[in-house]
C-alpha positions in Angstrom: 0.1 3.4 162.9 -0.1 2.2 166.5 3.3 2.7 168.0 4.7 -0.2 170.0 7.7 -0.8 172.1 10.3 -2.6 170.1 13.1 -4.9 171.2 15.2 -7.7 169.8 13.4 -11.1 169.8 15.8 -13.6 168.2 13.1 -16.1 167.6 12.9 -18.3 164.6 9.1 -18.4 164.7 9.6 -15.2 162.9 11.8 -16.8 160.3 10.9 -17.4 156.7 13.7 -20.0 156.1 13.4 -23.2 154.2 15.3 -25.8 152.3 14.0 -25.5 148.7 15.2 -28.0 146.2 16.8 -26.4 143.2 14.1 -26.1 140.5 14.0 -24.6 137.0 11.5 -21.7 137.0 11.1 -19.5 134.0 12.0 -16.0 133.8 12.1 -12.8 135.4 8.9 -11.7 137.2 7.9 -15.2 138.5 6.3 -14.6 141.9 6.8 -17.1 144.8 4.9 -17.2 148.1 6.2 -18.6 151.3 3.8 -19.5 154.1 4.6 -20.6 157.7 3.8 -24.2 158.3 2.0 -23.5 161.6 -0.5 -21.0 160.3 -4.1 -21.8 160.4 -6.0 -21.9 157.1 -7.8 -18.7 158.1 -4.4 -17.0 158.7 -3.0 -18.2 155.4 -6.1 -16.8 153.6 -5.6 -13.4 155.4 -1.9 -13.3 154.3 -2.8 -14.1 150.7 -5.4 -11.4 150.7 -2.9 -8.9 152.1 -0.4 -9.9 149.4 -3.1 -9.3 146.8 -2.7 -12.8 145.3 -5.7 -14.7 146.8 -7.0 -17.1 144.2 -3.9 -16.9 142.0 -2.0 -20.0 141.0 1.5 -19.2 142.3 4.3 -21.4 143.4 4.1 -21.7 147.2 6.7 -22.9 149.6 5.8 -24.1 153.1 8.4 -23.2 155.7 8.8 -25.5 158.7 10.6 -25.0 162.0 13.2 -27.5 161.0 14.0 -25.4 157.9 14.6 -22.5 160.3 16.9 -24.5 162.5 18.9 -25.6 159.5 19.5 -22.1 158.3 19.8 -20.1 161.5 21.5 -22.6 163.8 24.9 -21.1 163.1 23.9 -17.6 164.0 21.1 -17.8 166.6 21.0 -20.0 169.7 18.7 -22.9 169.2 16.7 -22.1 172.3 15.7 -18.9 170.6 14.5 -20.6 167.4 11.3 -21.8 169.0 9.1 -24.6 167.7 6.7 -22.9 165.3 6.8 -20.9 162.0 4.3 -18.1 161.2 6.0 -15.5 159.0 5.3 -15.3 155.2 6.7 -13.6 152.1 5.9 -12.8 148.5 8.9 -12.3 146.2 8.8 -10.8 142.7 12.1 -10.4 140.8 12.3 -7.3 138.7 14.6 -6.1 135.9 15.7 -2.8 137.5 15.2 -0.4 140.4 17.2 -2.3 143.1 15.5 -4.0 146.0 12.2 -2.6 147.3 10.7 -4.0 150.5 7.4 -3.6 152.4 6.8 -5.3 155.8 3.7 -5.8 157.9 3.7 -6.8 161.5 7.5 -6.9 161.7 8.2 -4.9 164.8 12.0 -4.9 164.9 13.5 -5.8 161.6 12.7 -2.9 159.1 12.3 -2.8 155.4 15.7 -1.0 155.1 17.4 -3.7 157.1 16.0 -6.4 154.8 16.8 -4.5 151.6 20.4 -3.8 152.6 21.1 -7.4 153.8 19.3 -8.9 150.8 21.7 -7.0 148.6 24.6 -8.7 150.4 23.2 -12.1 149.5 23.6 -11.3 145.8 20.1 -10.3 145.0 20.1 -7.3 142.6 16.6 -6.3 141.6 13.5 -7.6 143.4 10.3 -6.5 145.1 9.6 -8.2 148.5 6.6 -8.4 150.9 7.3 -9.8 154.3 4.4 -10.2 156.8 3.0 -12.1 159.6 -0.7 -12.4 160.8 0.3 -10.9 164.1 3.3 -8.9 165.4 6.7 -10.6 165.3 10.2 -9.2 165.3 11.2 -10.5 161.9 14.8 -11.2 162.7 14.8 -14.4 160.6 12.9 -13.2 157.6 15.9 -12.8 155.2 16.8 -16.5 154.6 13.3 -17.4 153.5 13.1 -14.5 151.1 16.5 -15.5 149.6 15.2 -19.1 149.1 12.0 -17.8 147.5 14.1 -15.6 145.2 16.2 -18.5 144.1 13.1 -20.5 143.3 11.6 -17.6 141.4 14.6 -17.0 139.1 15.7 -20.6 138.9 19.2 -19.9 140.1 21.1 -20.5 143.3 22.7 -17.5 145.1 26.3 -17.8 146.2 26.4 -19.8 149.5 29.1 -17.5 151.0 27.1 -14.4 150.3 23.9 -15.8 151.7 25.8 -16.7 154.9 27.3 -13.2 155.2 23.8 -11.7 154.6 22.3 -13.7 157.5 25.3 -12.6 159.6 24.6 -9.0 158.6 21.0 -9.0 159.7 21.9 -10.7 163.0 24.7 -8.2 163.6 22.5 -5.2 162.7 19.7 -6.3 165.1 22.3 -7.0 167.9 23.9 -3.6 167.5 20.4 -2.0 167.2 19.6 -3.3 170.7 22.2 -0.9 172.1 22.2 2.1 169.8 18.8 2.0 168.0 17.5 0.8 164.6 18.3 4.0 162.6 21.8 4.2 163.8 22.6 0.5 163.4 21.2 0.4 159.9 23.1 3.6 159.0 26.5 2.3 160.4 26.2 -1.2 158.8 24.9 0.1 155.4 27.4 3.0 155.1 30.4 0.9 156.2 29.4 -1.8 153.7 28.9 0.8 151.0 32.3 2.4 151.4 34.1 -1.0 151.6 32.5 -2.4 148.4 32.7 0.9 146.5 36.3 1.4 147.4 37.4 -2.2 147.1 38.7 -2.1 150.6 40.3 -5.3 151.9 42.7 -4.3 154.6 41.6 -4.9 158.2 43.1 -1.7 159.3 41.3 0.3 156.6 38.1 -1.4 157.5 38.6 -0.4 161.2 39.2 3.2 160.2 36.0 3.2 158.1 33.9 1.8 160.9 35.3 4.4 163.3 34.6 7.3 160.9 31.1 6.1 160.1 30.3 5.7 163.8 31.6 9.2 164.6 29.7 10.7 161.7 26.5 9.0 163.0 27.2 10.3 166.5 27.1 7.0 168.2 29.5 5.1 170.5 29.9 1.4 169.9 30.6 -1.0 172.7 33.7 -3.1 172.3 31.6 -6.2 171.6 29.5 -4.5 169.0 32.6 -3.1 167.3 34.1 -6.6 167.1 30.9 -7.9 165.6 30.8 -5.2 163.0 34.5 -5.6 162.2 34.1 -9.3 161.7 31.1 -8.7 159.4 32.8 -6.1 157.3 35.9 -8.4 156.9 33.6 -11.1 155.6 32.0 -8.7 153.2 35.4 -7.5 151.9 36.3 -11.1 151.1 33.3 -11.4 148.7 33.3 -10.4 145.1 30.6 -7.7 144.8 29.9 -5.3 141.9 29.0 -2.0 143.4 27.1 -0.9 140.3 24.6 -3.7 140.9 24.1 -2.7 144.5 24.1 1.0 144.0 20.4 1.6 143.8 19.6 -0.4 146.9 22.4 0.9 149.1 21.9 4.5 148.2 18.1 4.3 148.8 18.7 2.8 152.2 21.3 5.5 152.9 18.8 8.2 151.9 16.0 6.7 154.0 18.0 6.4 157.2 19.4 9.9 156.8 15.8 11.2 156.5 14.8 9.3 159.6 17.8 10.7 161.5 17.0 14.2 160.3 13.4 13.7 161.6 14.8 13.0 165.0 16.7 16.3 165.0 14.0 18.4 163.4 15.7 18.8 160.0 13.2 18.6 157.1 13.4 15.2 155.4 14.3 15.0 151.8 12.3 13.0 149.3 12.6 9.3 149.8 14.2 8.9 146.4 16.8 11.6 146.9 20.4 10.3 147.0 23.8 11.9 147.6 24.8 12.5 144.0 22.9 13.3 140.8 21.9 9.7 140.1 18.6 8.6 141.7 17.3 5.0 142.1 14.1 4.2 140.4 10.9 4.6 142.3 8.2 1.9 142.5 6.3 0.9 139.5 2.5 1.1 139.7 2.2 -2.7 139.2 4.8 -3.5 141.9 3.5 -6.0 144.5 4.3 -3.3 147.1 1.6 -1.1 145.6 -1.1 -3.7 145.5 -1.5 -5.0 149.0 -4.8 -5.2 150.9 -3.7 -3.5 154.1 -7.1 -4.2 155.7 -6.7 -8.0 155.5 -4.5 -8.2 158.6 -6.9 -6.2 160.8 -6.2 -3.1 162.9 -3.0 -1.8 164.6 -0.7 -3.4 162.0 2.9 -2.1 161.8 3.7 -1.2 158.2 7.0 -0.1 156.8 8.5 0.3 153.3 11.7 1.4 151.6 9.5 3.7 149.5 6.8 5.8 151.2 4.5 5.5 148.1 3.9 1.9 149.2 2.3 3.1 152.4 -1.3 4.1 152.6 -1.9 7.7 153.3 -3.6 6.8 156.6 -0.6 4.9 157.7 2.4 6.8 158.9 5.8 5.3 157.8 7.7 3.4 160.4 10.4 5.5 161.9 12.9 2.8 162.7 13.4 4.6 166.0 15.4 3.0 168.7 13.4 1.0 171.2 11.3 3.4 173.3 12.9 3.9 176.7 10.2 3.3 179.1 10.1 5.1 182.5 11.2 2.8 185.2 8.3 0.9 186.7 7.2 1.7 190.2 9.3 -0.2 192.7 6.4 -2.5 193.5 6.8 -4.1 190.1 10.3 -5.3 191.1 8.9 -7.5 193.8 5.6 -8.5 192.2 6.5 -9.0 188.6 3.6 -11.3 188.2 1.3 -8.3 188.4 1.9 -6.6 185.1 0.4 -3.8 183.1 -2.2 -4.7 180.4 -2.5 -2.7 177.2 -5.7 -4.3 176.3 -7.9 -5.8 179.0 -10.4 -8.7 178.5 -14.0 -8.0 178.6 -14.4 -8.9 182.2 -11.4 -6.9 183.4 -13.5 -4.3 185.1 -15.9 -6.6 186.8 -16.1 -6.5 190.6 -15.2 -9.6 192.6 -17.8 -12.2 192.1 -19.5 -14.2 194.8 -17.3 -13.4 197.7 -18.0 -15.0 201.0 -21.1 -13.4 202.6 -21.9 -11.6 199.4 -24.8 -12.3 197.0 -23.8 -13.7 193.6 -26.1 -11.1 192.1 -24.6 -7.6 192.2 -26.6 -4.4 191.8 -26.5 -3.3 188.2 -24.6 0.0 188.8 -21.9 -1.7 190.8 -20.8 -3.8 187.8 -20.6 -1.0 185.3 -17.1 0.2 185.1 -15.3 2.3 182.5 -14.4 0.2 179.4 -10.7 1.2 179.5 -10.3 0.4 183.1 -8.6 3.7 183.7 -11.1 6.2 185.0 -13.1 5.9 188.2 -16.8 5.8 187.9 -18.3 9.3 188.0 -20.5 8.3 190.9 -20.1 5.6 193.5 -23.1 4.2 195.3 -23.1 5.6 198.8 -24.8 2.6 200.4 -24.5 -0.8 198.9 -25.5 -3.7 201.2 -24.1 -6.2 198.8 -20.6 -4.6 198.8 -18.1 -5.9 201.5 -17.9 -3.3 204.2 -14.1 -3.2 204.1 -14.2 -2.1 200.5 -16.3 1.0 201.0 -14.0 4.0 201.4 -15.4 7.4 202.1 -13.4 10.3 200.7 -14.1 14.0 201.4 -15.7 15.7 198.4 -12.6 17.8 197.7 -10.1 15.0 198.4 -8.5 15.4 195.0 -8.0 19.1 195.5 -5.8 18.5 198.6 -2.1 18.7 198.3 -0.3 15.3 198.7 1.4 15.0 202.0 3.8 12.2 203.0 2.2 9.8 205.4 3.5 9.9 208.9 3.1 7.2 211.6 0.6 9.4 213.4 -1.4 9.9 210.2 -1.7 6.2 209.4 -4.6 4.4 211.1 -6.5 1.2 210.7 -9.0 3.1 208.6 -6.5 4.7 206.3 -6.6 3.4 202.7 -4.9 4.7 199.5 -3.8 3.5 196.1 -0.4 3.9 194.6 0.0 5.2 191.1 0.5 1.7 189.6 -2.9 0.7 191.0 -1.3 -2.3 192.8 -0.4 -1.3 196.4 -3.3 -0.6 198.6 -2.8 0.7 202.1 -4.8 -0.9 204.9 -3.9 -0.1 208.5 -0.2 -0.4 209.1 0.3 -2.3 205.9 0.2 -2.1 202.1 -0.6 -5.2 199.9 0.3 -6.1 196.3 -1.3 -7.2 194.1 -4.7 -6.3 195.3 -8.2 -5.9 193.8 -10.1 -3.0 195.5 -12.3 -0.1 194.7 -9.3 2.2 194.9 -7.8 0.7 191.8 -11.2 0.2 190.0 -11.3 -3.5 190.9 -8.1 -4.3 189.0 -8.1 -7.8 187.4 -4.6 -9.2 187.0 -3.1 -11.8 184.6 -3.3 -15.3 186.1 0.0 -16.9 187.2 0.6 -14.6 190.3 3.1 -16.5 192.5 4.5 -13.8 194.7 2.5 -11.7 197.2 4.1 -8.7 198.9 3.3 -7.0 202.2 4.7 -3.6 203.0 4.8 -1.9 206.4 6.3 1.4 207.5 7.7 -0.2 210.7 10.8 -2.3 211.3 9.4 -5.8 211.2 10.4 -9.4 211.0 8.5 -12.7 210.2 6.4 -13.9 213.1 4.8 -17.2 214.0 1.5 -16.5 212.3 0.3 -17.6 208.9 -0.8 -16.2 205.6 -3.8 -18.0 204.0 -5.0 -17.7 200.4 -8.7 -18.6 199.9 -10.9 -19.3 196.9 -13.6 -16.7 197.2 -16.2 -18.9 195.5 -16.5 -21.3 198.3 -14.0 -20.0 201.0 -11.9 -23.1 200.5 -8.2 -22.8 201.4 -5.9 -22.7 198.4 -2.7 -22.5 200.4 -1.5 -21.6 203.9 2.0 -20.5 204.5 3.9 -20.1 207.8 5.5 -16.7 207.9 8.6 -18.1 209.5 9.1 -20.5 206.5 12.3 -19.0 205.1 11.9 -21.1 201.9 8.7 -19.2 201.0 9.0 -15.9 202.9 11.7 -13.3 202.6 11.6 -10.2 204.8 13.8 -7.3 203.8 14.0 -3.5 204.0 12.0 -1.5 201.4 13.9 0.3 198.7 13.9 4.1 198.5 11.7 3.9 195.4 9.1 1.8 197.3 9.1 4.3 200.2 8.6 7.2 197.8 5.7 5.4 196.0 3.9 5.1 199.3 4.9 8.5 200.7 6.4 6.9 203.8 9.4 8.0 205.9 12.9 6.7 205.5 12.1 3.3 206.9 10.0 0.4 205.9 9.9 -3.4 205.6 8.5 -5.7 203.0 7.7 -9.4 203.1 7.7 -11.4 199.8 5.7 -14.6 200.0 6.2 -17.2 197.3 3.2 -19.4 196.6 3.7 -23.1 195.9 1.4 -22.9 192.9 0.6 -19.7 190.9 -2.9 -18.4 191.1 -5.0 -20.0 188.3 -7.0 -18.4 185.6 -10.3 -16.6 186.2 -10.0 -16.8 190.0 -11.4 -14.6 192.8 -9.2 -15.0 195.9 -8.8 -13.3 199.2 -5.9 -13.4 201.7 -5.9 -13.3 205.5 -3.0 -12.9 207.9 -3.2 -14.3 211.4 -2.2 -12.3 214.4 1.6 -12.1 214.7 2.3 -12.9 211.1 4.7 -10.0 211.2 6.2 -8.7 214.4 8.0 -5.4 215.3 11.4 -5.3 217.0 9.8 -5.4 220.5 7.9 -8.6 219.6 4.4 -7.1 219.3 2.3 -8.2 216.3 1.3 -5.7 213.6 -2.3 -4.9 212.8 -3.0 -7.0 209.7 -6.3 -5.2 208.9 -7.5 -8.4 207.4 -9.8 -9.7 210.0 -12.5 -8.9 207.5 -11.7 -11.4 204.7 -12.3 -8.8 202.0 -9.4 -6.5 202.9 -7.0 -8.3 200.6 -8.7 -9.5 197.4 -7.0 -10.7 194.2 -8.9 -11.3 191.0 -7.3 -12.9 187.9 -8.4 -13.1 184.2 -8.4 -15.9 181.7 -4.9 -15.1 180.4 -1.8 -15.8 182.5 2.0 -16.0 182.7 4.4 -17.1 185.4 8.1 -17.5 186.1 8.8 -19.4 189.3 11.2 -17.5 191.5 12.7 -18.4 195.0 11.7 -16.1 197.8 15.2 -14.4 197.8 15.1 -13.9 194.0 17.0 -15.2 191.0 20.7 -15.1 190.4 22.7 -14.6 187.2 23.3 -17.9 185.5 20.3 -19.5 187.0 17.3 -21.1 185.3 13.6 -20.9 186.2 10.5 -22.8 185.0 7.6 -20.9 183.6 4.2 -21.4 182.1 1.8 -19.7 179.7 -2.0 -19.9 180.6 -4.5 -19.5 177.7 -6.7 -22.6 177.6 -10.4 -21.6 177.6 -9.6 -18.1 176.4 -10.1 -16.5 173.0 -6.4 -16.9 172.2 -5.0 -19.6 170.0 -1.5 -18.4 170.0 0.8 -16.6 172.5 4.3 -15.3 172.1 7.0 -13.9 174.5 8.2 -10.7 172.8 10.5 -7.7 173.2 13.2 -9.3 175.4 16.9 -8.8 175.4 18.6 -12.1 174.4 21.7 -10.9 176.2 19.8 -11.0 179.5 17.4 -13.9 179.1 17.0 -17.0 176.9 13.7 -18.9 176.6 13.8 -22.5 175.4 10.3 -21.9 173.9 8.8 -18.5 173.1 5.8 -19.4 171.0 2.7 -21.4 172.2 -0.5 -22.7 170.7 -1.9 -23.8 174.0 -1.1 -23.5 177.7 2.4 -24.9 178.2 5.7 -24.8 180.1 9.1 -23.3 179.3 12.5 -22.7 180.8 14.0 -19.3 181.2 17.8 -18.9 181.5 18.9 -15.6 183.1 22.4 -14.7 181.9 23.3 -11.4 183.6 22.5 -9.5 186.8 20.1 -6.6 186.5 16.5 -5.8 185.5 15.1 -7.4 182.4 11.6 -7.2 181.0 9.5 -8.6 178.2 5.9 -8.7 176.9 3.6 -11.7 176.5 1.1 -11.2 173.7 -2.0 -13.4 173.1 -3.6 -13.6 169.6 -6.9 -14.8 168.2 -7.4 -17.1 165.3 -7.5 -14.2 162.8 -4.2 -12.9 164.2 -5.7 -10.0 166.2 -4.1 -9.3 169.6 -6.6 -10.0 172.3 -4.5 -9.5 175.4 -1.0 -8.3 176.3 1.0 -8.5 179.5 3.4 -5.6 179.1 6.8 -5.1 180.7 6.8 -8.3 182.9 9.9 -7.5 184.9 12.4 -9.7 186.6 15.3 -8.6 188.7 18.4 -10.8 188.7 21.1 -10.6 191.4 
């Protein structure tokens, strides 16, 4: 399984909710399929193949976005529900064995979460498949599964229990955002188990149970999470549950999460069917829908998870339900140039050198275009003499340069000929300055996502904005895209560099950065270059800094066919503010894009799913750093491009 960073995405494009008229459907074992209304026919066919029911005459429910809003509006902010529905389910009621669940492409909500919360809705025995043609979080999957179950058995679940079940899943995913999926599932499931089994109704007793369960799990709940959990458990205590009916499911979930927690601590895991006492829940039957999926139908790098490991192919490792992976803090450069983000999968042209720059032939030598496919390694051999290559991009390094110890750059050591690349591949030194983002030989001709709207200049001197200009050109014809006066305080902010930025460049304890905000973000598939006029930045004594851009090739920026942008003022965003943004995908291989892996407590998007280039509004709720991914998908649901950890700092 391909591991992916997980985070809460409270988006109803992931939901399987629907209003289903009450119908009379015969008997146990009736299968019902739900399909998202916005899936293409090709995607629907792939889902049915995965479910193993292609060509079968099954009852099928189409789930619309309005259905999602009707069912989730009380629990999830409407701006998070989105405008499209893509997730799907296959439900097959059984006569025994509790609730068994297998998921595909649900990156945050796990099979154990669904099983536990589905039991809260009043479902007793049922096999469930929940899937999407591409990766989604799955936070809204429960309601659609409940509706499909109702249609399958011809009976309506108790309204109060269904509402509590939805509340449970939202509470679990909210708490998981702070303590991790394993711990959140453990605390919610075990607290519920003790309350139902012991017929606990007192608020004080419930509070004691929550505290004991949290202590046993070794986690510390925030006051907000504790209140959410207490409110949920009080709602559960008010319902009329029969623990004997829920036993198999709750104890299976308990066993699963204990095994997962033991894996984290190095303790050998017990068999997935093992429970605390001498009674074991039934394992999967050979004809279960979980055992008959076509896992190849959804393509590669699919996230599979199941309440019983036997439902997972031997080549697919079970999902660990681990807490969201804590990523190392991005280099400081990313804080000020969040438009330039890291790609996990680059487009086919991402390693191409700048095309048709001024004074450069449109036809490049063959060996100058061949770059490593993964855009990570430098070519083994660079041409020593390339008349087609801009002179400013040719950098001679001593043969043993990589063997030399790294020394901090001093003012005496930095000259107009000095060039170096930072670890992120974005900052490139040129003379007295470093630029970001930048396409150059030193970073293997990096191609960035379109939508770049902020350019950053770094200098190791104390500096201020001068009377000069910054000019952005289209390299195809040398036409001016935009020219900005450096003393325009609406578009230029000059400030001291942070300690992290100084460390990244190996500079001394002082440095200045200028953040320039463009009127319009750089478009898709563009080759641009930037020049600075003399005096664009000035030192304290009034002298101009050496821009090192008299040659137009010194600061080049290339973009690909995918893009994303959030407009920010030069001095940054503040808590409580809103910003306009846009997705760029027209003309690319993508037919769908999604904003993923974000913290809804930090940022809300009025739209998070797109079927074409479009606009959205982001609301930033709290001060601090927040990040998210933007994933682009092809018609068959395969991810074709990802902008990872797009970071925004809010004051």
